[in-house]
N, C-alpha and C positions, 0 to 999 in steps of 0.2 A: 661023806669023809673027803674023797676026792676031789669034790668042786669048792671045800672050802680052802684048801690048799694052795687050789689055781687062782683063786679070787687073792689068798694073800701075797703069792707070787707075783700077779699084776698088780696090787697095790705097791710092794716095793719098787719093782718097774717105774712105774709113775711117781714115785716120789722122787726115786736118784735120778730121772730125766729132767723131775721139776728142779731139784737141786744146782743141777749141773749146767740148765737153761741160766739160774739165778747166778749161779759161779760167773758162767760167759758175759752175761749184762753187765755184771760187777766189773769186770775186765775192760768192756766195750766202753761204761762209761768213764772209768779212769783215763782210757785213752783220750776219750773227747775232751777231760778234762783238762789234760796236760796240752792237748792240741790249743784249748781255749786259753790257756794262759800264754802261749806262745803269741797268740793273735793279741794278747791284751795288751802287748806293749810294756808291760810294769804295771798294772792296774790302771792304764790313764784311759783306756776305750772302756765305758761302760758295760754293753752289750756282750763283747767276750770274758769280761771278768763275771758278770752274771750267770753266763754259761757256764765257765769254770766252777764256781762255787757250788752253783746247783748240781753240775754233774757229779761233783767230788764229793755232795752229800748223799747223792742217791747212790753211789757206788760204793760208800761205805754202809750205807741200810741194808743193800743189795748183799754186801758181804756177809754182814751179821746175821741177816736172815737164813745167807747158806750156812753158817758154821752152828747156827742156831738148829736148824733142820736138823743137821747132822750126827750135833753132839748130842743132845736129848740128854742130859744126866751123865755124859762121859766128859773127858776132858778137850779143851780144844785141839791138843795134839793128835786125838784119835781122828779130827776131822782132816787135819794136815796128812794123817798118815792114809786114810780113805782115799784123800785125792791124791795122793802122791803114788801109791799103786802098793804100798807094803803092808 
């Protein structure tokens, strides 16, 4: 019985650490996209524009995956409360 409880606790720790890593990845990609917008000079330079769009797209995916992992049948506000610490 105790071995099953330990396995469950370890799975929860892995799940939450993965969720936090995805959230950090989403924030990092958002920052990269914002920096790419700055260097694109009004969308006139192709490479920074492509990097920005790609970074923002991946950030949105990572954030939606984070919320999806955290909510699973609950409202998205519950995910915010969990990340916010309430």
